[in-house]
PDB file of N, CA, C and O in Angstrom, chain B, residues numbered from 101:
ATOM      1  N   UNK B 101      62.348  -3.630 -19.435  1.00  0.00           N
ATOM      2  CA  UNK B 101      62.320  -4.118 -20.229  1.00  0.00           C
ATOM      3  C   UNK B 101      60.373  -5.143 -20.473  1.00  0.00           C
ATOM      4  O   UNK B 101      59.786  -6.032 -19.857  1.00  0.00           O
ATOM      5  N   UNK B 102      60.172  -4.559 -21.317  1.00  0.00           N
ATOM      6  CA  UNK B 102      59.199  -4.712 -21.701  1.00  0.00           C
ATOM      7  C   UNK B 102      58.854  -6.484 -22.034  1.00  0.00           C
ATOM      8  O   UNK B 102      59.408  -6.933 -23.038  1.00  0.00           O
ATOM      9  N   UNK B 103      57.954  -7.467 -21.201  1.00  0.00           N
ATOM     10  CA  UNK B 103      58.418  -8.654 -21.755  1.00  0.00           C
ATOM     11  C   UNK B 103      56.960  -8.649 -22.954  1.00  0.00           C
ATOM     12  O   UNK B 103      56.577  -9.783 -23.243  1.00  0.00           O
ATOM     13  N   UNK B 104      56.529  -7.997 -23.325  1.00  0.00           N
ATOM     14  CA  UNK B 104      55.395  -7.901 -24.445  1.00  0.00           C
ATOM     15  C   UNK B 104      55.418  -7.731 -25.810  1.00  0.00           C
ATOM     16  O   UNK B 104      54.583  -7.858 -26.706  1.00  0.00           O
ATOM     17  N   UNK B 105      57.032  -7.288 -25.727  1.00  0.00           N
ATOM     18  CA  UNK B 105      57.371  -5.884 -27.037  1.00  0.00           C
ATOM     19  C   UNK B 105      57.546  -6.560 -27.969  1.00  0.00           C
ATOM     20  O   UNK B 105      57.959  -5.921 -28.937  1.00  0.00           O
ATOM     21  N   UNK B 106      57.408  -7.673 -28.140  1.00  0.00           N
ATOM     22  CA  UNK B 106      57.372  -8.879 -29.628  1.00  0.00           C
ATOM     23  C   UNK B 106      55.929  -9.068 -30.106  1.00  0.00           C
ATOM     24  O   UNK B 106      55.613  -9.944 -30.911  1.00  0.00           O
ATOM     25  N   UNK B 107      55.196  -8.320 -29.640  1.00  0.00           N
ATOM     26  CA  UNK B 107      53.751  -8.587 -30.356  1.00  0.00           C
ATOM     27  C   UNK B 107      53.553  -7.042 -31.171  1.00  0.00           C
ATOM     28  O   UNK B 107      53.698  -5.869 -30.825  1.00  0.00           O
ATOM     29  N   UNK B 108      53.186  -7.667 -32.301  1.00  0.00           N
ATOM     30  CA  UNK B 108      53.108  -6.836 -33.123  1.00  0.00           C
ATOM     31  C   UNK B 108      52.129  -5.546 -32.483  1.00  0.00           C
ATOM     32  O   UNK B 108      51.185  -5.952 -31.804  1.00  0.00           O
ATOM     33  N   UNK B 109      52.224  -4.351 -32.594  1.00  0.00           N
ATOM     34  CA  UNK B 109      51.582  -3.655 -32.179  1.00  0.00           C
ATOM     35  C   UNK B 109      50.060  -3.767 -32.336  1.00  0.00           C
ATOM     36  O   UNK B 109      49.198  -3.733 -31.458  1.00  0.00           O
ATOM     37  N   UNK B 110      49.887  -3.960 -34.131  1.00  0.00           N
ATOM     38  CA  UNK B 110      48.729  -3.969 -34.203  1.00  0.00           C
ATOM     39  C   UNK B 110      47.789  -5.004 -33.361  1.00  0.00           C
ATOM     40  O   UNK B 110      46.731  -4.619 -32.863  1.00  0.00           O
ATOM     41  N   UNK B 111      48.311  -6.506 -33.226  1.00  0.00           N
ATOM     42  CA  UNK B 111      47.795  -7.282 -32.446  1.00  0.00           C
ATOM     43  C   UNK B 111      47.798  -7.289 -31.484  1.00  0.00           C
ATOM     44  O   UNK B 111      47.327  -8.327 -31.019  1.00  0.00           O
ATOM     45  N   UNK B 112      48.232  -6.350 -30.552  1.00  0.00           N
ATOM     46  CA  UNK B 112      48.345  -5.808 -28.991  1.00  0.00           C
ATOM     47  C   UNK B 112      47.243  -4.710 -28.704  1.00  0.00           C
ATOM     48  O   UNK B 112      46.558  -4.717 -27.681  1.00  0.00           O
ATOM     49  N   UNK B 113      47.110  -3.490 -30.003  1.00  0.00           N
ATOM     50  CA  UNK B 113      46.150  -2.657 -30.175  1.00  0.00           C
ATOM     51  C   UNK B 113      44.797  -3.909 -29.579  1.00  0.00           C
ATOM     52  O   UNK B 113      44.400  -3.943 -28.414  1.00  0.00           O
ATOM     53  N   UNK B 114      44.416  -4.601 -30.418  1.00  0.00           N
ATOM     54  CA  UNK B 114      43.455  -5.265 -31.168  1.00  0.00           C
ATOM     55  C   UNK B 114      42.919  -6.167 -29.437  1.00  0.00           C
ATOM     56  O   UNK B 114      41.776  -6.216 -28.983  1.00  0.00           O
ATOM     57  N   UNK B 115      43.909  -6.630 -28.957  1.00  0.00           N
ATOM     58  CA  UNK B 115      43.724  -7.760 -27.984  1.00  0.00           C
ATOM     59  C   UNK B 115      43.568  -6.433 -26.644  1.00  0.00           C
ATOM     60  O   UNK B 115      42.877  -6.833 -25.707  1.00  0.00           O
ATOM     61  N   UNK B 116      43.970  -5.358 -26.516  1.00  0.00           N
ATOM     62  CA  UNK B 116      43.426  -3.934 -25.692  1.00  0.00           C
ATOM     63  C   UNK B 116      42.114  -3.858 -25.847  1.00  0.00           C
ATOM     64  O   UNK B 116      41.349  -4.284 -24.982  1.00  0.00           O
ATOM     65  N   UNK B 117      41.714  -3.323 -26.930  1.00  0.00           N
ATOM     66  CA  UNK B 117      40.607  -2.842 -27.120  1.00  0.00           C
ATOM     67  C   UNK B 117      39.458  -4.310 -26.966  1.00  0.00           C
ATOM     68  O   UNK B 117      38.336  -4.014 -26.553  1.00  0.00           O
ATOM     69  N   UNK B 118      39.604  -5.179 -27.146  1.00  0.00           N
ATOM     70  CA  UNK B 118      39.203  -6.589 -26.653  1.00  0.00           C
ATOM     71  C   UNK B 118      38.418  -6.878 -25.154  1.00  0.00           C
ATOM     72  O   UNK B 118      37.429  -7.422 -24.663  1.00  0.00           O
ATOM     73  N   UNK B 119      39.628  -6.089 -24.822  1.00  0.00           N
ATOM     74  CA  UNK B 119      39.577  -6.489 -23.011  1.00  0.00           C
ATOM     75  C   UNK B 119      38.956  -5.048 -22.576  1.00  0.00           C
ATOM     76  O   UNK B 119      38.138  -5.032 -21.657  1.00  0.00           O
ATOM     77  N   UNK B 120      39.287  -3.983 -23.144  1.00  0.00           N
ATOM     78  CA  UNK B 120      38.578  -2.716 -22.902  1.00  0.00           C
ATOM     79  C   UNK B 120      37.233  -2.508 -23.122  1.00  0.00           C
ATOM     80  O   UNK B 120      36.458  -1.997 -22.314  1.00  0.00           O
ATOM     81  N   UNK B 121      36.881  -3.038 -24.581  1.00  0.00           N
ATOM     82  CA  UNK B 121      35.783  -2.375 -24.847  1.00  0.00           C
ATOM     83  C   UNK B 121      34.496  -3.582 -25.565  1.00  0.00           C
ATOM     84  O   UNK B 121      33.373  -3.384 -26.029  1.00  0.00           O
ATOM     85  N   UNK B 122      35.359  -4.897 -25.358  1.00  0.00           N
ATOM     86  CA  UNK B 122      34.343  -6.142 -25.740  1.00  0.00           C
ATOM     87  C   UNK B 122      34.595  -5.864 -27.542  1.00  0.00           C
ATOM     88  O   UNK B 122      33.646  -6.021 -28.309  1.00  0.00           O
ATOM     89  N   UNK B 123      35.579  -5.566 -27.905  1.00  0.00           N
ATOM     90  CA  UNK B 123      35.515  -5.417 -29.276  1.00  0.00           C
ATOM     91  C   UNK B 123      35.946  -6.480 -29.942  1.00  0.00           C
ATOM     92  O   UNK B 123      36.820  -7.160 -29.404  1.00  0.00           O
ATOM     93  N   UNK B 124      35.394  -6.895 -31.369  1.00  0.00           N
ATOM     94  CA  UNK B 124      35.850  -8.177 -31.841  1.00  0.00           C
ATOM     95  C   UNK B 124      37.183  -8.220 -32.497  1.00  0.00           C
ATOM     96  O   UNK B 124      37.427  -7.086 -32.911  1.00  0.00           O
ATOM     97  N   UNK B 125      37.864  -8.802 -32.689  1.00  0.00           N
ATOM     98  CA  UNK B 125      39.201  -9.144 -33.182  1.00  0.00           C
ATOM     99  C   UNK B 125      39.060 -10.124 -34.479  1.00  0.00           C
ATOM    100  O   UNK B 125      38.049 -10.797 -34.682  1.00  0.00           O
ATOM    101  N   UNK B 126      40.200 -10.117 -35.327  1.00  0.00           N
ATOM    102  CA  UNK B 126      40.046 -10.928 -35.891  1.00  0.00           C
ATOM    103  C   UNK B 126      40.632 -12.520 -36.219  1.00  0.00           C
ATOM    104  O   UNK B 126      41.554 -12.994 -35.555  1.00  0.00           O
ATOM    105  N   UNK B 127      40.004 -13.227 -37.268  1.00  0.00           N
ATOM    106  CA  UNK B 127      40.437 -14.828 -36.914  1.00  0.00           C
ATOM    107  C   UNK B 127      40.988 -15.440 -36.008  1.00  0.00           C
ATOM    108  O   UNK B 127      40.467 -16.201 -35.192  1.00  0.00           O
ATOM    109  N   UNK B 128      42.878 -14.904 -36.188  1.00  0.00           N
ATOM    110  CA  UNK B 128      43.647 -15.231 -35.626  1.00  0.00           C
ATOM    111  C   UNK B 128      43.667 -15.004 -33.708  1.00  0.00           C
ATOM    112  O   UNK B 128      44.048 -15.742 -32.799  1.00  0.00           O
ATOM    113  N   UNK B 129      43.244 -14.044 -33.726  1.00  0.00           N
ATOM    114  CA  UNK B 129      43.176 -13.626 -32.123  1.00  0.00           C
ATOM    115  C   UNK B 129      42.066 -14.221 -31.754  1.00  0.00           C
ATOM    116  O   UNK B 129      42.132 -14.672 -30.611  1.00  0.00           O
ATOM    117  N   UNK B 130      40.884 -14.420 -32.401  1.00  0.00           N
ATOM    118  CA  UNK B 130      39.739 -14.860 -31.915  1.00  0.00           C
ATOM    119  C   UNK B 130      39.846 -16.579 -31.603  1.00  0.00           C
ATOM    120  O   UNK B 130      39.185 -17.194 -30.765  1.00  0.00           O
ATOM    121  N   UNK B 131      40.761 -17.075 -32.430  1.00  0.00           N
ATOM    122  CA  UNK B 131      41.305 -18.466 -32.402  1.00  0.00           C
ATOM    123  C   UNK B 131      42.314 -18.253 -31.083  1.00  0.00           C
ATOM    124  O   UNK B 131      42.159 -19.352 -30.550  1.00  0.00           O
ATOM    125  N   UNK B 132      42.967 -17.749 -30.481  1.00  0.00           N
ATOM    126  CA  UNK B 132      43.725 -17.149 -29.555  1.00  0.00           C
ATOM    127  C   UNK B 132      42.876 -17.124 -27.967  1.00  0.00           C
ATOM    128  O   UNK B 132      43.053 -17.608 -26.849  1.00  0.00           O
ATOM    129  N   UNK B 133      42.016 -16.374 -28.557  1.00  0.00           N
ATOM    130  CA  UNK B 133      41.227 -15.873 -27.437  1.00  0.00           C
ATOM    131  C   UNK B 133      40.421 -17.990 -27.033  1.00  0.00           C
ATOM    132  O   UNK B 133      40.838 -18.706 -26.123  1.00  0.00           O
ATOM    133  N   UNK B 134      39.412 -18.342 -27.947  1.00  0.00           N
ATOM    134  CA  UNK B 134      39.247 -19.033 -27.852  1.00  0.00           C
ATOM    135  C   UNK B 134      39.724 -20.757 -27.450  1.00  0.00           C
ATOM    136  O   UNK B 134      39.089 -21.784 -27.213  1.00  0.00           O
ATOM    137  N   UNK B 135      41.424 -20.336 -27.542  1.00  0.00           N
ATOM    138  CA  UNK B 135      42.036 -21.996 -26.786  1.00  0.00           C
ATOM    139  C   UNK B 135      42.067 -22.720 -28.339  1.00  0.00           C
ATOM    140  O   UNK B 135      42.143 -23.947 -28.293  1.00  0.00           O
ATOM    141  N   UNK B 136      42.024 -22.197 -29.525  1.00  0.00           N
ATOM    142  CA  UNK B 136      41.659 -22.972 -30.447  1.00  0.00           C
ATOM    143  C   UNK B 136      43.500 -23.059 -31.037  1.00  0.00           C
ATOM    144  O   UNK B 136      43.709 -22.479 -32.103  1.00  0.00           O
ATOM    145  N   UNK B 137      44.537 -23.645 -30.463  1.00  0.00           N
ATOM    146  CA  UNK B 137      45.711 -23.781 -31.116  1.00  0.00           C
ATOM    147  C   UNK B 137      45.916 -23.997 -32.290  1.00  0.00           C
ATOM    148  O   UNK B 137      46.773 -23.367 -32.910  1.00  0.00           O
ATOM    149  N   UNK B 138      45.118 -24.999 -32.877  1.00  0.00           N
ATOM    150  CA  UNK B 138      45.326 -25.458 -34.601  1.00  0.00           C
ATOM    151  C   UNK B 138      44.693 -23.980 -35.502  1.00  0.00           C
ATOM    152  O   UNK B 138      45.363 -23.444 -36.385  1.00  0.00           O
ATOM    153  N   UNK B 139      43.448 -23.531 -35.125  1.00  0.00           N
ATOM    154  CA  UNK B 139      42.992 -22.252 -35.911  1.00  0.00           C
ATOM    155  C   UNK B 139      43.808 -21.183 -35.819  1.00  0.00           C
ATOM    156  O   UNK B 139      44.007 -20.430 -36.772  1.00  0.00           O
ATOM    157  N   UNK B 140      44.472 -21.005 -34.372  1.00  0.00           N
ATOM    158  CA  UNK B 140      45.552 -19.925 -34.814  1.00  0.00           C
ATOM    159  C   UNK B 140      46.644 -20.125 -35.454  1.00  0.00           C
ATOM    160  O   UNK B 140      47.225 -19.145 -35.921  1.00  0.00           O
ATOM    161  N   UNK B 141      47.158 -21.379 -35.620  1.00  0.00           N
ATOM    162  CA  UNK B 141      48.759 -21.654 -36.441  1.00  0.00           C
ATOM    163  C   UNK B 141      47.866 -21.354 -38.092  1.00  0.00           C
ATOM    164  O   UNK B 141      48.317 -20.723 -39.048  1.00  0.00           O
ATOM    165  N   UNK B 142      46.819 -21.883 -38.009  1.00  0.00           N
ATOM    166  CA  UNK B 142      46.085 -21.888 -39.977  1.00  0.00           C
ATOM    167  C   UNK B 142      45.856 -20.263 -40.054  1.00  0.00           C
ATOM    168  O   UNK B 142      46.245 -19.839 -41.143  1.00  0.00           O
ATOM    169  N   UNK B 143      45.463 -19.497 -39.413  1.00  0.00           N
ATOM    170  CA  UNK B 143      45.163 -17.938 -39.409  1.00  0.00           C
ATOM    171  C   UNK B 143      46.414 -17.602 -39.093  1.00  0.00           C
ATOM    172  O   UNK B 143      46.824 -16.987 -40.078  1.00  0.00           O
ATOM    173  N   UNK B 144      47.280 -17.649 -38.273  1.00  0.00           N
ATOM    174  CA  UNK B 144      48.415 -16.761 -38.270  1.00  0.00           C
ATOM    175  C   UNK B 144      49.309 -16.677 -39.784  1.00  0.00           C
ATOM    176  O   UNK B 144      49.604 -17.538 -40.612  1.00  0.00           O
ATOM    177  N   UNK B 145      49.570 -15.218 -39.692  1.00  0.00           N
ATOM    178  CA  UNK B 145      51.096 -14.902 -40.648  1.00  0.00           C
ATOM    179  C   UNK B 145      52.291 -14.738 -40.082  1.00  0.00           C
ATOM    180  O   UNK B 145      52.417 -14.560 -38.871  1.00  0.00           O
ATOM    181  N   UNK B 146      53.054 -14.774 -40.726  1.00  0.00           N
ATOM    182  CA  UNK B 146      54.299 -14.542 -40.400  1.00  0.00           C
ATOM    183  C   UNK B 146      54.971 -14.474 -38.507  1.00  0.00           C
ATOM    184  O   UNK B 146      55.541 -15.102 -37.614  1.00  0.00           O
ATOM    185  N   UNK B 147      54.159 -12.833 -39.007  1.00  0.00           N
ATOM    186  CA  UNK B 147      54.355 -11.941 -37.910  1.00  0.00           C
ATOM    187  C   UNK B 147      53.735 -12.479 -36.871  1.00  0.00           C
ATOM    188  O   UNK B 147      54.467 -12.741 -35.916  1.00  0.00           O
ATOM    189  N   UNK B 148      52.337 -12.783 -36.739  1.00  0.00           N
ATOM    190  CA  UNK B 148      51.811 -13.536 -35.582  1.00  0.00           C
ATOM    191  C   UNK B 148      52.287 -14.625 -35.295  1.00  0.00           C
ATOM    192  O   UNK B 148      52.618 -14.615 -34.109  1.00  0.00           O
ATOM    193  N   UNK B 149      52.568 -15.906 -35.949  1.00  0.00           N
ATOM    194  CA  UNK B 149      52.971 -16.987 -35.888  1.00  0.00           C
ATOM    195  C   UNK B 149      54.565 -16.710 -34.576  1.00  0.00           C
ATOM    196  O   UNK B 149      54.767 -17.339 -33.538  1.00  0.00           O
ATOM    197  N   UNK B 150      55.270 -15.765 -35.075  1.00  0.00           N
ATOM    198  CA  UNK B 150      56.252 -15.588 -33.904  1.00  0.00           C
ATOM    199  C   UNK B 150      55.977 -15.395 -32.857  1.00  0.00           C
ATOM    200  O   UNK B 150      56.440 -16.132 -31.987  1.00  0.00           O
ATOM    201  N   UNK B 151      55.038 -14.235 -32.490  1.00  0.00           N
ATOM    202  CA  UNK B 151      54.934 -13.709 -31.426  1.00  0.00           C
ATOM    203  C   UNK B 151      53.595 -14.680 -30.718  1.00  0.00           C
ATOM    204  O   UNK B 151      53.243 -14.396 -29.574  1.00  0.00           O
ATOM    205  N   UNK B 152      52.908 -15.799 -31.456  1.00  0.00           N
ATOM    206  CA  UNK B 152      52.050 -16.826 -30.818  1.00  0.00           C
ATOM    207  C   UNK B 152      52.271 -17.321 -29.208  1.00  0.00           C
ATOM    208  O   UNK B 152      51.310 -17.832 -28.633  1.00  0.00           O
ATOM    209  N   UNK B 153      53.578 -17.154 -28.488  1.00  0.00           N
ATOM    210  CA  UNK B 153      53.830 -17.646 -27.174  1.00  0.00           C
ATOM    211  C   UNK B 153      53.849 -16.488 -26.369  1.00  0.00           C
ATOM    212  O   UNK B 153      53.441 -16.522 -25.208  1.00  0.00           O
ATOM    213  N   UNK B 154      54.356 -15.322 -26.972  1.00  0.00           N
ATOM    214  CA  UNK B 154      54.126 -14.003 -26.190  1.00  0.00           C
ATOM    215  C   UNK B 154      52.424 -13.878 -26.170  1.00  0.00           C
ATOM    216  O   UNK B 154      51.889 -13.875 -25.062  1.00  0.00           O
ATOM    217  N   UNK B 155      51.919 -13.817 -26.889  1.00  0.00           N
ATOM    218  CA  UNK B 155      49.973 -13.491 -27.246  1.00  0.00           C
ATOM    219  C   UNK B 155      49.846 -14.269 -26.082  1.00  0.00           C
ATOM    220  O   UNK B 155      49.749 -13.573 -25.071  1.00  0.00           O
ATOM    221  N   UNK B 156      49.810 -15.642 -25.866  1.00  0.00           N
ATOM    222  CA  UNK B 156      49.325 -16.531 -25.226  1.00  0.00           C
ATOM    223  C   UNK B 156      49.851 -16.087 -23.435  1.00  0.00           C
ATOM    224  O   UNK B 156      49.124 -15.888 -22.461  1.00  0.00           O
ATOM    225  N   UNK B 157      51.189 -16.053 -23.526  1.00  0.00           N
ATOM    226  CA  UNK B 157      51.578 -15.265 -22.399  1.00  0.00           C
ATOM    227  C   UNK B 157      50.780 -13.886 -21.800  1.00  0.00           C
ATOM    228  O   UNK B 157      50.421 -13.918 -20.623  1.00  0.00           O
ATOM    229  N   UNK B 158      50.498 -12.636 -22.646  1.00  0.00           N
ATOM    230  CA  UNK B 158      49.386 -12.017 -22.145  1.00  0.00           C
ATOM    231  C   UNK B 158      48.571 -12.436 -22.287  1.00  0.00           C
ATOM    232  O   UNK B 158      48.816 -12.368 -21.083  1.00  0.00           O
ATOM    233  N   UNK B 159      47.367 -13.052 -22.583  1.00  0.00           N
ATOM    234  CA  UNK B 159      46.205 -13.310 -22.264  1.00  0.00           C
ATOM    235  C   UNK B 159      46.395 -14.240 -21.084  1.00  0.00           C
ATOM    236  O   UNK B 159      45.290 -14.288 -20.543  1.00  0.00           O
ATOM    237  N   UNK B 160      47.176 -14.940 -20.470  1.00  0.00           N
ATOM    238  CA  UNK B 160      47.282 -15.270 -19.253  1.00  0.00           C
ATOM    239  C   UNK B 160      47.822 -14.420 -18.611  1.00  0.00           C
ATOM    240  O   UNK B 160      47.241 -14.739 -17.573  1.00  0.00           O
ATOM    241  N   UNK B 161      48.559 -13.435 -18.245  1.00  0.00           N
ATOM    242  CA  UNK B 161      49.237 -12.537 -17.726  1.00  0.00           C
ATOM    243  C   UNK B 161      48.762 -11.142 -17.602  1.00  0.00           C
ATOM    244  O   UNK B 161      49.265 -10.382 -16.774  1.00  0.00           O
ATOM    245  N   UNK B 162      47.836 -10.788 -18.376  1.00  0.00           N
ATOM    246  CA  UNK B 162      47.314  -9.172 -18.199  1.00  0.00           C
ATOM    247  C   UNK B 162      45.312  -9.395 -18.573  1.00  0.00           C
ATOM    248  O   UNK B 162      44.571  -8.801 -17.791  1.00  0.00           O
ATOM    249  N   UNK B 163      44.570 -10.319 -19.856  1.00  0.00           N
ATOM    250  CA  UNK B 163      44.086 -10.548 -19.938  1.00  0.00           C
ATOM    251  C   UNK B 163      42.549 -11.177 -18.384  1.00  0.00           C
ATOM    252  O   UNK B 163      42.683 -12.028 -17.504  1.00  0.00           O
ATOM    253  N   UNK B 164      41.652 -10.525 -18.617  1.00  0.00           N
ATOM    254  CA  UNK B 164      40.897 -11.197 -17.199  1.00  0.00           C
ATOM    255  C   UNK B 164      39.747 -12.311 -17.708  1.00  0.00           C
ATOM    256  O   UNK B 164      38.860 -12.081 -18.529  1.00  0.00           O
ATOM    257  N   UNK B 165      40.050 -13.876 -16.845  1.00  0.00           N
ATOM    258  CA  UNK B 165      40.161 -14.909 -16.768  1.00  0.00           C
ATOM    259  C   UNK B 165      38.607 -15.338 -17.783  1.00  0.00           C
ATOM    260  O   UNK B 165      38.519 -16.238 -18.619  1.00  0.00           O
ATOM    261  N   UNK B 166      37.358 -14.206 -17.286  1.00  0.00           N
ATOM    262  CA  UNK B 166      36.468 -14.953 -17.926  1.00  0.00           C
ATOM    263  C   UNK B 166      36.469 -14.188 -19.443  1.00  0.00           C
ATOM    264  O   UNK B 166      35.560 -14.034 -20.259  1.00  0.00           O
ATOM    265  N   UNK B 167      37.717 -13.829 -19.453  1.00  0.00           N
ATOM    266  CA  UNK B 167      37.424 -13.123 -21.339  1.00  0.00           C
ATOM    267  C   UNK B 167      38.039 -14.104 -22.159  1.00  0.00           C
ATOM    268  O   UNK B 167      37.848 -13.877 -23.353  1.00  0.00           O
ATOM    269  N   UNK B 168      38.784 -15.221 -21.897  1.00  0.00           N
ATOM    270  CA  UNK B 168      39.260 -16.184 -22.753  1.00  0.00           C
ATOM    271  C   UNK B 168      39.311 -17.676 -22.404  1.00  0.00           C
ATOM    272  O   UNK B 168      39.312 -18.241 -21.311  1.00  0.00           O
ATOM    273  N   UNK B 169      39.345 -18.043 -23.386  1.00  0.00           N
ATOM    274  CA  UNK B 169      39.527 -19.688 -23.159  1.00  0.00           C
ATOM    275  C   UNK B 169      38.724 -20.782 -23.507  1.00  0.00           C
ATOM    276  O   UNK B 169      38.994 -21.973 -23.349  1.00  0.00           O
ATOM    277  N   UNK B 170      37.845 -20.348 -23.930  1.00  0.00           N
ATOM    278  CA  UNK B 170      37.096 -21.342 -24.963  1.00  0.00           C
ATOM    279  C   UNK B 170      35.859 -20.434 -25.783  1.00  0.00           C
ATOM    280  O   UNK B 170      35.730 -19.269 -25.407  1.00  0.00           O
ATOM    281  N   UNK B 171      35.271 -20.754 -26.496  1.00  0.00           N
ATOM    282  CA  UNK B 171      34.715 -20.212 -27.476  1.00  0.00           C
ATOM    283  C   UNK B 171      33.293 -19.265 -26.646  1.00  0.00           C
ATOM    284  O   UNK B 171      33.025 -18.065 -26.575  1.00  0.00           O
ATOM    285  N   UNK B 172      32.737 -20.325 -26.201  1.00  0.00           N
ATOM    286  CA  UNK B 172      31.649 -19.361 -25.169  1.00  0.00           C
ATOM    287  C   UNK B 172      31.986 -18.649 -24.075  1.00  0.00           C
ATOM    288  O   UNK B 172      31.063 -18.000 -23.583  1.00  0.00           O
ATOM    289  N   UNK B 173      33.175 -18.573 -23.485  1.00  0.00           N
ATOM    290  CA  UNK B 173      33.571 -17.460 -22.947  1.00  0.00           C
ATOM    291  C   UNK B 173      33.931 -16.351 -23.995  1.00  0.00           C
ATOM    292  O   UNK B 173      33.523 -15.253 -23.618  1.00  0.00           O
ATOM    293  N   UNK B 174      34.166 -16.340 -24.433  1.00  0.00           N
ATOM    294  CA  UNK B 174      34.654 -15.098 -25.838  1.00  0.00           C
ATOM    295  C   UNK B 174      33.425 -14.937 -26.472  1.00  0.00           C
ATOM    296  O   UNK B 174      33.254 -13.850 -27.024  1.00  0.00           O
ATOM    297  N   UNK B 175      32.617 -15.678 -26.522  1.00  0.00           N
ATOM    298  CA  UNK B 175      31.643 -15.026 -27.000  1.00  0.00           C
ATOM    299  C   UNK B 175      30.503 -14.014 -26.040  1.00  0.00           C
ATOM    300  O   UNK B 175      30.109 -12.880 -26.314  1.00  0.00           O
ATOM    301  N   UNK B 176      30.155 -14.874 -24.845  1.00  0.00           N
ATOM    302  CA  UNK B 176      30.143 -14.361 -23.461  1.00  0.00           C
ATOM    303  C   UNK B 176      30.822 -12.683 -23.245  1.00  0.00           C
ATOM    304  O   UNK B 176      30.087 -11.708 -23.087  1.00  0.00           O
ATOM    305  N   UNK B 177      32.228 -12.606 -23.275  1.00  0.00           N
ATOM    306  CA  UNK B 177      32.167 -11.297 -22.890  1.00  0.00           C
ATOM    307  C   UNK B 177      32.160 -10.422 -24.433  1.00  0.00           C
ATOM    308  O   UNK B 177      32.200  -9.216 -24.192  1.00  0.00           O
ATOM    309  N   UNK B 178      32.129 -10.647 -25.613  1.00  0.00           N
ATOM    310  CA  UNK B 178      31.788  -9.922 -26.600  1.00  0.00           C
ATOM    311  C   UNK B 178      30.003  -9.706 -26.295  1.00  0.00           C
ATOM    312  O   UNK B 178      29.718  -8.586 -26.719  1.00  0.00           O
ATOM    313  N   UNK B 179      29.111 -10.198 -25.880  1.00  0.00           N
ATOM    314  CA  UNK B 179      27.895  -9.739 -25.938  1.00  0.00           C
ATOM    315  C   UNK B 179      27.967  -8.834 -24.542  1.00  0.00           C
ATOM    316  O   UNK B 179      26.813  -8.436 -24.377  1.00  0.00           O
ATOM    317  N   UNK B 180      28.886  -8.280 -23.359  1.00  0.00           N
ATOM    318  CA  UNK B 180      28.194  -8.079 -22.255  1.00  0.00           C
ATOM    319  C   UNK B 180      28.225  -6.400 -23.099  1.00  0.00           C
ATOM    320  O   UNK B 180      27.271  -5.685 -22.795  1.00  0.00           O
ATOM    321  N   UNK B 181      29.079  -5.898 -23.930  1.00  0.00           N
ATOM    322  CA  UNK B 181      29.079  -4.514 -24.581  1.00  0.00           C
ATOM    323  C   UNK B 181      27.724  -4.503 -25.333  1.00  0.00           C
ATOM    324  O   UNK B 181      27.232  -3.375 -25.356  1.00  0.00           O
ATOM    325  N   UNK B 182      26.972  -5.480 -25.968  1.00  0.00           N
ATOM    326  CA  UNK B 182      25.706  -5.090 -26.551  1.00  0.00           C
ATOM    327  C   UNK B 182      24.664  -5.213 -25.805  1.00  0.00           C
ATOM    328  O   UNK B 182      23.540  -5.028 -26.272  1.00  0.00           O
ATOM    329  N   UNK B 183      24.974  -5.718 -23.857  1.00  0.00           N
ATOM    330  CA  UNK B 183      23.455  -5.668 -23.212  1.00  0.00           C
ATOM    331  C   UNK B 183      23.374  -4.682 -22.692  1.00  0.00           C
ATOM    332  O   UNK B 183      22.332  -4.374 -22.113  1.00  0.00           O
TER     333      UNK B 183
END
């Protein structure tokens, strides 16, 4: 069983591209990556809202620690491809 099957494919694909290619994500995922729960909840559509706990779990389990957790870490991660 895939633990992350409840994450909508469009969101999972965006997260995977963010990690593999430092590709920017939309405002909901950016808020998740920046650890801004308030902004994530405000930006979430109904499907994303249901998946929010799984998205957080995916970040914790899969994403490198230096790719998420604060606005500064996310900005630094996004700049790595531009350098």
